[in-house]
VOKOLNU-210433 format. One line per 2 residues: number of its first residue (from 1); their letters; for each residue y, x, z of N, C-alpha, C, O, CB. Coordinates in steps of 0.02 Angstrom, whole numbers. Glycine has a CB too. Example, Ala and Ser with C-alpha at 12.3 -4.5 7.8 and 13.67 -1.06 7.14 Angstrom:
! VOKOLNU-210433
1) as) -284/660/390/-225/615/390/-165/660/390/-166/712/423/-224/565/452 | -112/642/354/-53/684/357/2/645/394/57/670/402/-30/704/286
! end
This chain:
! VOKOLNU-210433
1) xx) -176/-1772/-825/-228/-1767/-773/-220/-1702/-734/-211/-1649/-764/-299/-1772/-804 | -223/-1705/-668/-219/-1645/-627/-286/-1609/-627/-337/-1637/-647/-197/-1663/-556
3) xx) -286/-1547/-603/-349/-1510/-600/-397/-1543/-551/-457/-1544/-563/-336/-1437/-580 | -371/-1569/-495/-414/-1603/-447/-448/-1664/-478/-507/-1676/-466/-374/-1624/-385
5) xx) -411/-1701/-518/-440/-1760/-552/-492/-1739/-603/-544/-1772/-610/-385/-1801/-586 | -479/-1684/-637/-528/-1659/-686/-593/-1639/-651/-648/-1652/-676/-500/-1599/-724
7) xx) -587/-1607/-593/-647/-1589/-555/-681/-1650/-525/-742/-1650/-519/-629/-1539/-500 | -642/-1701/-507/-673/-1763/-484/-719/-1791/-538/-776/-1810/-524/-619/-1816/-467
9) xx) -695/-1792/-600/-735/-1819/-655/-797/-1776/-669/-849/-1802/-689/-692/-1823/-718 | -790/-1711/-658/-845/-1666/-674/-895/-1657/-617/-947/-1626/-627/-818/-1599/-694
11) xx) -880/-1683/-558/-919/-1667/-499/-993/-1686/-504/-1036/-1650/-479/-889/-1702/-439 | -1007/-1742/-537/-1077/-1766/-540/-1122/-1720/-580/-1182/-1716/-568/-1079/-1836/-570
13) xx) -1093/-1685/-629/-1134/-1643/-673/-1116/-1568/-668/-1142/-1528/-706/-1124/-1665/-745 | -1074/-1550/-620/-1047/-1482/-618/-1101/-1429/-607/-1095/-1374/-633/-995/-1478/-562
15) xx) -1154/-1446/-570/-1205/-1396/-554/-1258/-1390/-609/-1303/-1349/-603/-1239/-1414/-490 | -1254/-1430/-661/-1306/-1430/-712/-1312/-1362/-747/-1367/-1341/-766/-1292/-1483/-764
17) xx) -1255/-1327/-755/-1258/-1262/-789/-1304/-1214/-749/-1344/-1179/-779/-1188/-1231/-796 | -1297/-1214/-683/-1339/-1171/-642/-1412/-1193/-644/-1457/-1151/-642/-1314/-1170/-570
19) xx) -1423/-1258/-648/-1492/-1283/-654/-1525/-1258/-718/-1585/-1246/-721/-1494/-1360/-651 | -1484/-1251/-770/-1509/-1227/-834/-1512/-1151/-839/-1543/-1123/-884/-1467/-1255/-890
21) xx) -1478/-1116/-793/-1474/-1043/-793/-1490/-1016/-723/-1446/-988/-691/-1404/-1019/-817 | -1551/-1025/-699/-1568/-1003/-631/-1561/-928/-620/-1548/-906/-565/-1638/-1024/-614
23) xx) -1570/-889/-673/-1561/-817/-666/-1489/-798/-649/-1478/-755/-607/-1581/-782/-730 | -1441/-831/-681/-1371/-819/-666/-1355/-840/-595/-1318/-806/-560/-1326/-856/-716
25) xx) -1382/-897/-573/-1371/-920/-505/-1397/-869/-455/-1362/-851/-407/-1405/-988/-493 | -1458/-844/-465/-1486/-795/-419/-1447/-730/-420/-1439/-698/-369/-1559/-783/-435
27) xx) -1424/-710/-479/-1384/-649/-485/-1320/-654/-444/-1303/-608/-407/-1368/-634/-558 | -1285/-710/-450/-1223/-719/-413/-1236/-723/-338/-1198/-695/-299/-1188/-783/-437
29) xx) -1290/-757/-319/-1307/-761/-247/-1322/-692/-219/-1301/-676/-163/-1366/-808/-237 | -1358/-651/-256/-1373/-583/-233/-1309/-542/-223/-1303/-505/-175/-1420/-548/-283
31) xx) -1262/-550/-270/-1198/-514/-264/-1160/-537/-202/-1131/-496/-167/-1156/-524/-327 | -1160/-602/-190/-1126/-629/-132/-1160/-608/-67/-1127/-588/-19/-1123/-705/-136
33) xx) -1226/-613/-66/-1264/-598/-5/-1255/-525/17/-1263/-509/76/-1337/-612/-15 | -1239/-481/-31/-1228/-411/-14/-1165/-401/28/-1157/-350/61/-1223/-370/-77
35) xx) -1119/-450/26/-1054/-443/60/-1040/-495/113/-1007/-480/163/-1000/-445/9 | -1063/-556/104/-1045/-611/150/-1079/-601/218/-1140/-590/221/-1066/-680/120
37) xx) -1040/-603/272/-1070/-595/339/-1123/-648/353/-1119/-705/329/-1015/-599/393 | -1172/-629/392/-1226/-675/410/-1213/-711/476/-1251/-756/494/-1292/-638/413
39) xx) -1161/-692/510/-1144/-723/574/-1071/-743/575/-1031/-719/535/-1160/-675/633 | -1055/-789/620/-986/-809/629/-968/-872/591/-1008/-897/551/-940/-754/609
41) xx) -908/-896/603/-883/-957/571/-849/-939/505/-802/-899/503/-834/-995/617 | -873/-968/450/-847/-952/385/-814/-1011/350/-830/-1069/363/-901/-926/342
43) xx) -767/-995/306/-730/-1044/266/-739/-1026/193/-729/-969/173/-655/-1046/285 | -757/-1075/153/-762/-1067/80/-700/-1099/48/-691/-1159/52/-828/-1099/52
45) xx) -658/-1057/18/-597/-1080/-15/-614/-1101/-87/-630/-1058/-128/-542/-1025/-14 | -610/-1165/-101/-631/-1190/-166/-706/-1200/-166/-741/-1175/-210/-610/-1142/-222
47) xx) -730/-1238/-117/-802/-1244/-105/-838/-1281/-161/-899/-1272/-169/-814/-1280/-40 | -802/-1322/-199/-834/-1360/-252/-888/-1405/-225/-877/-1442/-177/-864/-1313/-304
49) xx) -947/-1404/-257/-1002/-1447/-236/-1040/-1420/-175/-1085/-1452/-150/-1050/-1456/-293 | -1021/-1361/-152/-1055/-1331/-95/-1119/-1295/-113/-1156/-1275/-68/-1070/-1383/-45
51) xx) -1132/-1286/-177/-1194/-1253/-199/-1202/-1184/-169/-1255/-1167/-142/-1196/-1249/-275 | -1150/-1143/-173/-1153/-1075/-147/-1146/-1075/-71/-1183/-1038/-37/-1097/-1032/-178
53) xx) -1101/-1115/-44/-1090/-1115/28/-1153/-1133/66/-1169/-1102/117/-1034/-1165/46 | -1190/-1182/41/-1252/-1202/75/-1301/-1143/77/-1331/-1131/130/-1284/-1261/38
55) xx) -1309/-1108/22/-1357/-1053/20/-1335/-993/60/-1376/-954/83/-1369/-1033/-52 | -1269/-985/68/-1243/-928/105/-1233/-943/179/-1219/-898/218/-1177/-907/76
57) xx) -1241/-1006/199/-1232/-1024/269/-1159/-1029/290/-1144/-1023/349/-1266/-975/312 | -1114/-1041/242/-1043/-1051/259/-1033/-1122/283/-1053/-1170/249/-997/-1036/196
59) xx) -1004/-1130/342/-1003/-1195/374/-948/-1242/351/-958/-1302/348/-996/-1186/447 | -889/-1215/333/-830/-1256/317/-810/-1243/245/-809/-1186/222/-771/-1240/366
61) xx) -794/-1297/209/-773/-1289/140/-710/-1329/125/-703/-1386/146/-828/-1311/94 | -663/-1298/90/-600/-1330/71/-597/-1337/-4/-617/-1292/-41/-539/-1291/97
63) xx) -572/-1394/-27/-564/-1406/-99/-514/-1463/-109/-510/-1508/-67/-633/-1423/-132 | -476/-1462/-164/-430/-1518/-178/-464/-1578/-209/-434/-1632/-212/-375/-1495/-224
65) xx) -526/-1571/-231/-561/-1625/-266/-604/-1666/-218/-650/-1639/-187/-604/-1597/-322 | -589/-1730/-212/-628/-1774/-168/-700/-1780/-194/-747/-1784/-154/-596/-1843/-163
67) xx) -707/-1783/-260/-774/-1788/-289/-818/-1728/-273/-876/-1736/-255/-769/-1797/-363 | -789/-1669/-278/-826/-1609/-261/-844/-1608/-187/-899/-1590/-168/-786/-1547/-280
69) xx) -796/-1627/-145/-807/-1626/-73/-862/-1673/-51/-900/-1659/-4/-744/-1642/-36 | -868/-1730/-84/-922/-1777/-67/-990/-1743/-77/-1035/-1752/-36/-918/-1841/-110
71) xx) -997/-1706/-130/-1060/-1672/-143/-1071/-1615/-94/-1127/-1602/-72/-1062/-1646/-215 | -1017/-1580/-75/-1023/-1527/-25/-1044/-1556/42/-1086/-1527/77/-956/-1489/-18
73) xx) -1015/-1613/60/-1033/-1645/124/-1106/-1665/125/-1139/-1661/177/-988/-1706/136 | -1132/-1687/68/-1203/-1705/64/-1248/-1645/76/-1306/-1652/94/-1218/-1735/-5
75) xx) -1221/-1586/66/-1259/-1524/78/-1250/-1499/150/-1274/-1445/166/-1239/-1470/28 | -1215/-1537/191/-1206/-1517/260/-1145/-1474/274/-1138/-1448/329/-1265/-1482/283
77) xx) -1101/-1467/225/-1040/-1428/234/-987/-1472/266/-979/-1530/248/-1015/-1400/165 | -950/-1445/315/-892/-1480/342/-837/-1478/289/-805/-1426/280/-868/-1448/410
79) xx) -827/-1533/255/-784/-1536/196/-713/-1555/215/-701/-1606/248/-811/-1586/145 | -665/-1514/195/-595/-1524/210/-555/-1526/145/-561/-1480/104/-567/-1469/259
81) xx) -516/-1577/136/-476/-1582/74/-410/-1545/84/-376/-1554/134/-464/-1656/55 | -393/-1504/35/-331/-1466/38/-330/-1414/-17/-376/-1410/-58/-323/-1432/106
83) xx) -277/-1375/-18/-269/-1323/-69/-266/-1255/-35/-245/-1248/23/-205/-1334/-111 | -288/-1204/-72/-291/-1137/-44/-224/-1108/-25/-219/-1065/18/-324/-1093/-92
85) xx) -171/-1132/-58/-104/-1105/-46/-73/-1131/19/-21/-1106/40/-59/-1121/-104 | -102/-1182/50/-75/-1210/112/-134/-1234/155/-147/-1294/159/-25/-1270/98
87) xx) -169/-1188/186/-230/-1206/223/-214/-1245/286/-169/-1226/324/-269/-1142/240 | -250/-1300/298/-237/-1342/357/-274/-1317/419/-307/-1356/453/-256/-1414/342
89) xx) -269/-1252/432/-303/-1222/489/-255/-1177/527/-208/-1150/498/-366/-1183/466 | -268/-1169/592/-225/-1125/632/-241/-1052/616/-290/-1036/582/-236/-1139/708
91) xx) -199/-1008/641/-208/-937/628/-270/-910/663/-289/-932/717/-146/-898/652 | -302/-862/630/-357/-824/659/-412/-868/688/-435/-856/744/-331/-778/712
93) xx) -435/-917/649/-487/-962/674/-555/-952/640/-604/-982/661/-465/-1033/666 | -558/-911/588/-621/-898/553/-640/-825/558/-597/-780/559/-615/-920/479
95) xx) -705/-813/559/-730/-744/559/-729/-715/489/-722/-654/480/-801/-742/587 | -735/-758/439/-732/-734/370/-715/-792/323/-724/-850/340/-799/-701/349
97) xx) -691/-775/265/-678/-824/212/-712/-799/148/-719/-739/136/-601/-835/201 | -732/-848/107/-764/-834/43/-728/-874/-10/-709/-931/2/-841/-851/46
99) xx) -720/-845/-69/-694/-883/-125/-733/-862/-187/-731/-805/-209/-617/-869/-136 | -771/-910/-215/-816/-896/-271/-790/-928/-335/-796/-988/-345/-887/-921/-255
101) xx) -761/-887/-378/-735/-910/-443/-689/-970/-435/-689/-1016/-475/-793/-929/-489 | -648/-968/-382/-600/-1022/-369/-528/-1000/-377/-485/-1041/-394/-611/-1050/-300
103) xx) -513/-937/-364/-444/-914/-369/-415/-926/-439/-355/-937/-446/-440/-839/-352 | -458/-923/-490/-433/-932/-558/-410/-1003/-572/-376/-1015/-621/-488/-913/-608
105) xx) -427/-1050/-528/-405/-1119/-536/-346/-1136/-491/-320/-1192/-493/-463/-1167/-521 | -323/-1089/-451/-267/-1101/-405/-201/-1085/-438/-196/-1038/-478/-275/-1061/-341
107) xx) -150/-1125/-422/-84/-1114/-452/-54/-1047/-430/-21/-1013/-469/-37/-1171/-433 | -66/-1029/-366/-38/-968/-338/-92/-929/-301/-96/-933/-240/21/-984/-290
109) xx) -133/-892/-337/-187/-855/-303/-162/-805/-251/-195/-793/-201/-229/-819/-354 | -103/-776/-263/-75/-729/-214/-61/-764/-148/-76/-737/-95/-11/-697/-242
111) xx) -33/-824/-151/-19/-863/-91/-84/-883/-57/-88/-882/5/22/-925/-108 | -135/-900/-95/-199/-919/-66/-230/-861/-28/-260/-871/25/-247/-943/-121
113) xx) -224/-801/-53/-250/-743/-18/-210/-728/45/-238/-706/95/-251/-682/-64 | -145/-740/43/-105/-733/103/-126/-783/157/-129/-767/216/-30/-742/87
115) xx) -142/-843/135/-166/-894/182/-235/-876/209/-249/-887/268/-169/-963/147 | -277/-847/167/-343/-824/190/-334/-771/244/-370/-772/294/-384/-796/132
117) xx) -287/-726/234/-273/-674/284/-250/-706/349/-269/-684/403/-220/-624/258 | -209/-758/345/-182/-790/405/-237/-822/447/-235/-817/508/-131/-844/385
119) xx) -285/-854/415/-335/-892/454/-395/-850/475/-437/-875/513/-358/-952/413 | -400/-788/452/-455/-745/472/-436/-706/534/-379/-684/542/-475/-697/414
121) xx) -484/-697/578/-472/-659/639/-462/-585/624/-486/-561/573/-531/-668/688 | -426/-549/666/-421/-476/657/-491/-445/655/-534/-461/697/-379/-444/714
123) xx) -502/-402/607/-569/-374/598/-614/-417/555/-671/-398/541/-600/-363/664 | -589/-476/534/-628/-521/493/-628/-500/420/-594/-453/400/-601/-591/499
125) xx) -667/-536/381/-678/-517/311/-657/-573/263/-659/-632/279/-750/-499/300 | -636/-552/204/-629/-595/146/-677/-569/92/-679/-509/79/-555/-597/119
127) xx) -716/-614/63/-756/-598/4/-732/-642/-53/-743/-702/-53/-834/-608/18 | -699/-611/-101/-670/-648/-157/-706/-628/-221/-711/-568/-237/-593/-634/-164
129) xx) -732/-678/-257/-769/-666/-319/-734/-698/-378/-706/-752/-372/-841/-692/-312 | -736/-664/-434/-704/-689/-495/-752/-682/-554/-799/-643/-554/-639/-651/-508
131) xx) -738/-722/-605/-765/-709/-672/-716/-659/-704/-658/-676/-717/-773/-775/-715 | -739/-599/-716/-695/-546/-739/-669/-559/-809/-707/-570/-856/-731/-479/-737
133) xx) -603/-558/-815/-572/-568/-881/-591/-512/-928/-590/-521/-989/-496/-571/-873 | -610/-454/-902/-624/-395/-943/-696/-393/-969/-717/-342/-997/-610/-333/-903
135) xx) -734/-446/-959/-805/-446/-977/-820/-495/-1033/-778/-535/-1053/-847/-462/-916 | -882/-492/-1059/-902/-540/-1110/-905/-610/-1080/-895/-660/-1116/-970/-521/-1140
137) xx) -920/-615/-1015/-918/-681/-983/-847/-707/-980/-836/-767/-988/-948/-677/-912 | -799/-663/-969/-729/-683/-970/-709/-711/-1038/-673/-761/-1041/-685/-625/-953
139) xx) -732/-679/-1090/-716/-704/-1158/-749/-772/-1170/-721/-815/-1204/-739/-653/-1211 | -809/-781/-1143/-843/-846/-1150/-802/-901/-1117/-793/-955/-1145/-913/-843/-1119
141) xx) -777/-887/-1056/-739/-939/-1021/-670/-950/-1050/-643/-1004/-1045/-733/-920/-948 | -642/-898/-1081/-580/-909/-1117/-590/-957/-1175/-547/-999/-1189/-551/-841/-1143
143) xx) -647/-951/-1209/-663/-998/-1263/-672/-1068/-1236/-652/-1117/-1267/-726/-975/-1301 | -704/-1074/-1177/-712/-1140/-1146/-645/-1169/-1127/-634/-1230/-1134/-757/-1134/-1083
145) xx) -599/-1126/-1104/-533/-1150/-1084/-497/-1183/-1142/-463/-1234/-1133/-491/-1092/-1056 | -505/-1155/-1200/-471/-1182/-1259/-500/-1250/-1280/-468/-1288/-1317/-475/-1133/-1317
147) xx) -561/-1265/-1257/-593/-1328/-1275/-575/-1385/-1228/-589/-1443/-1243/-668/-1319/-1276 | -542/-1369/-1172/-520/-1421/-1126/-567/-1431/-1067/-607/-1387/-1051/-513/-1485/-1162
149) xx) -562/-1489/-1035/-601/-1502/-974/-573/-1464/-915/-514/-1446/-915/-674/-1484/-985 | -615/-1452/-865/-591/-1419/-805/-567/-1348/-820/-525/-1321/-784/-646/-1416/-752
151) xx) -594/-1318/-873/-576/-1249/-888/-505/-1242/-916/-479/-1187/-922/-625/-1219/-937 | -474/-1298/-933/-404/-1297/-956/-359/-1265/-903/-309/-1233/-920/-380/-1368/-972
153) xx) -377/-1274/-840/-335/-1252/-785/-351/-1182/-761/-323/-1159/-711/-341/-1301/-727 | -394/-1148/-795/-419/-1083/-774/-374/-1026/-800/-354/-1026/-858/-490/-1073/-797
155) xx) -360/-979/-755/-325/-918/-775/-363/-859/-744/-357/-846/-684/-249/-919/-751 | -401/-824/-786/-445/-772/-761/-406/-711/-738/-351/-696/-762/-495/-752/-814
157) xx) -436/-674/-691/-409/-612/-665/-455/-554/-684/-514/-565/-699/-399/-615/-588 | -428/-495/-684/-469/-435/-690/-485/-409/-620/-450/-426/-573/-433/-380/-734
159) xx) -537/-367/-613/-552/-339/-547/-493/-300/-517/-481/-304/-457/-612/-294/-551 | -457/-263/-558/-400/-225/-532/-344/-272/-508/-311/-257/-459/-373/-178/-585
161) xx) -334/-327/-543/-284/-376/-521/-305/-408/-455/-263/-418/-411/-274/-430/-574 | -369/-423/-448/-392/-452/-385/-382/-403/-327/-359/-422/-274/-466/-471/-390
163) xx) -399/-340/-338/-389/-290/-285/-316/-284/-266/-300/-280/-207/-416/-222/-308 | -272/-285/-315/-200/-281/-301/-176/-341/-260/-138/-332/-213/-161/-276/-366
165) xx) -199/-400/-278/-179/-460/-241/-205/-458/-170/-170/-479/-124/-205/-523/-277 | -266/-434/-160/-294/-429/-93/-254/-380/-50/-240/-394/8/-367/-408/-96
167) xx) -236/-323/-79/-196/-274/-42/-128/-304/-23/-105/-295/34/-186/-211/-84 | -96/-338/-69/-31/-368/-55/-35/-420/-1/13/-430/37/-1/-398/-118
169) xx) -92/-455/4/-101/-506/56/-114/-475/124/-109/-510/175/-158/-552/37 | -130/-411/126/-142/-377/190/-212/-353/200/-227/-320/251/-124/-422/244
171) xx) -258/-368/154/-327/-347/161/-337/-275/138/-306/-252/90/-373/-394/122 | -382/-240/172/-402/-173/151/-467/-180/112/-518/-197/141/-411/-125/213
173) xx) -467/-166/47/-528/-171/7/-582/-124/33/-569/-66/48/-514/-157/-66 | -643/-150/38/-699/-110/62/-751/-102/6/-746/-56/-34/-731/-142/123
175) xx) -799/-147/3/-854/-140/-45/-845/-186/-105/-809/-236/-103/-920/-155/-11 | -880/-169/-159/-882/-209/-220/-955/-226/-235/-1000/-185/-227/-850/-170/-280
177) xx) -965/-288/-258/-1032/-310/-278/-1025/-349/-343/-993/-402/-344/-1066/-354/-222 | -1054/-324/-397/-1044/-354/-463/-1110/-365/-498/-1159/-330/-486/-999/-309/-506
179) xx) -1111/-416/-542/-1173/-433/-577/-1156/-467/-643/-1098/-467/-664/-1217/-479/-534 | -1206/-494/-676/-1201/-525/-742/-1180/-474/-795/-1130/-481/-829/-1151/-583/-741
181) xx) -1221/-422/-801/-1210/-373/-855/-1251/-391/-917/-1240/-363/-971/-1229/-303/-831 | -1297/-438/-909/-1341/-456/-965/-1302/-490/-1021/-1252/-523/-1008/-1398/-502/-940
183) xx) -1325/-482/-1082/-1292/-517/-1138/-1298/-592/-1131/-1344/-618/-1099/-1323/-495/-1205 | -1252/-627/-1160/-1255/-700/-1161/-1320/-722/-1193/-1341/-694/-1244/-1194/-730/-1197
185) xx) -1351/-773/-1165/-1414/-797/-1191/-1474/-774/-1152/-1527/-803/-1156/-1422/-776/-1262 | -1465/-719/-1112/-1519/-697/-1068/-1508/-729/-1000/-1451/-745/-981/-1520/-619/-1063
187) xx) -1562/-738/-963/-1556/-770/-897/-1606/-738/-850/-1657/-769/-832/-1566/-846/-902 | -1592/-677/-830/-1636/-639/-786/-1596/-621/-723/-1539/-598/-727/-1663/-575/-820
189) xx) -1626/-632/-665/-1592/-616/-602/-1582/-540/-598/-1629/-502/-608/-1632/-641/-541 | -1520/-519/-582/-1503/-448/-578/-1488/-429/-506/-1467/-470/-466/-1442/-433/-623
191) xx) -1501/-365/-491/-1478/-338/-428/-1404/-320/-435/-1383/-296/-488/-1521/-275/-407 | -1364/-330/-383/-1292/-315/-388/-1279/-240/-392/-1320/-199/-371/-1255/-345/-329
193) xx) -1221/-224/-419/-1200/-155/-427/-1129/-146/-400/-1091/-194/-397/-1203/-133/-502 | -1113/-85/-379/-1044/-70/-358/-999/-57/-418/-938/-51/-410/-1044/-10/-311
195) xx) -1028/-53/-478/-989/-41/-538/-969/-107/-570/-1011/-151/-579/-1029/3/-588 | -905/-113/-588/-881/-177/-616/-881/-177/-692/-878/-230/-723/-811/-190/-591
197) xx) -884/-119/-724/-878/-115/-797/-935/-154/-830/-994/-144/-815/-879/-42/-820 | -916/-199/-875/-966/-237/-913/-1001/-292/-874/-1049/-321/-898/-1016/-191/-938
199) xx) -977/-306/-814/-1008/-358/-773/-961/-418/-766/-901/-410/-754/-1026/-330/-704 | -990/-477/-774/-949/-537/-777/-930/-568/-711/-880/-603/-706/-983/-588/-816
201) xx) -970/-556/-659/-958/-586/-593/-946/-529/-544/-991/-490/-529/-1018/-631/-570 | -885/-525/-518/-864/-469/-476/-838/-494/-409/-794/-537/-406/-809/-427/-512
203) xx) -866/-467/-355/-846/-486/-287/-816/-425/-252/-844/-370/-256/-906/-514/-247 | -761/-435/-219/-729/-382/-179/-726/-405/-106/-711/-462/-91/-658/-366/-205
205) xx) -742/-359/-61/-739/-371/10/-675/-340/38/-659/-283/23/-801/-342/47 | -638/-379/78/-577/-354/109/-580/-362/184/-607/-411/210/-517/-390/81
207) xx) -551/-314/220/-549/-313/293/-478/-329/317/-430/-301/292/-572/-246/321 | -473/-375/366/-408/-388/397/-398/-339/454/-346/-341/487/-403/-461/422
! end
């Protein structure tokens, strides 16, 4: 089974974790909102069900999973099927791109970031978020990966690795917004921090 097929199967229930953990959802949204532009045409790389894109006002979403895209389209997202490593868009057509915990599922995250740089206008932004491999949340997802399902295809990054990949793609790192410092089992909405240590959800902003 391919990763896209695995996500197709999981699409109907994929958002249930956030429904059961509203504090984590709000924490991640706060971290994203601190960096994601409020104006302009945006692209979500690995849009999934469109849960985050809808709340952030990102208009266009790309994903390899048809099942995920159907749910994103139901949320009003312009859903485009494709992979991050070969974006079906012309150069410099977006004001910003967002990727929320999607790079870890891509075969070539470095290539995906190069493609993000290509389709963003000069002066545009990339906001890339990861589940940090260096955190207790990273260890939780590593355990999930060993159990199978969609997480089988996951390869987590550290914040320093993400920054290095962004620089190599041509982006100049600017701000950091990180959250999920709470222990597992707690579900309280947190304000984002510029410090990544001990935080499970880390977003980096890059300038083209």
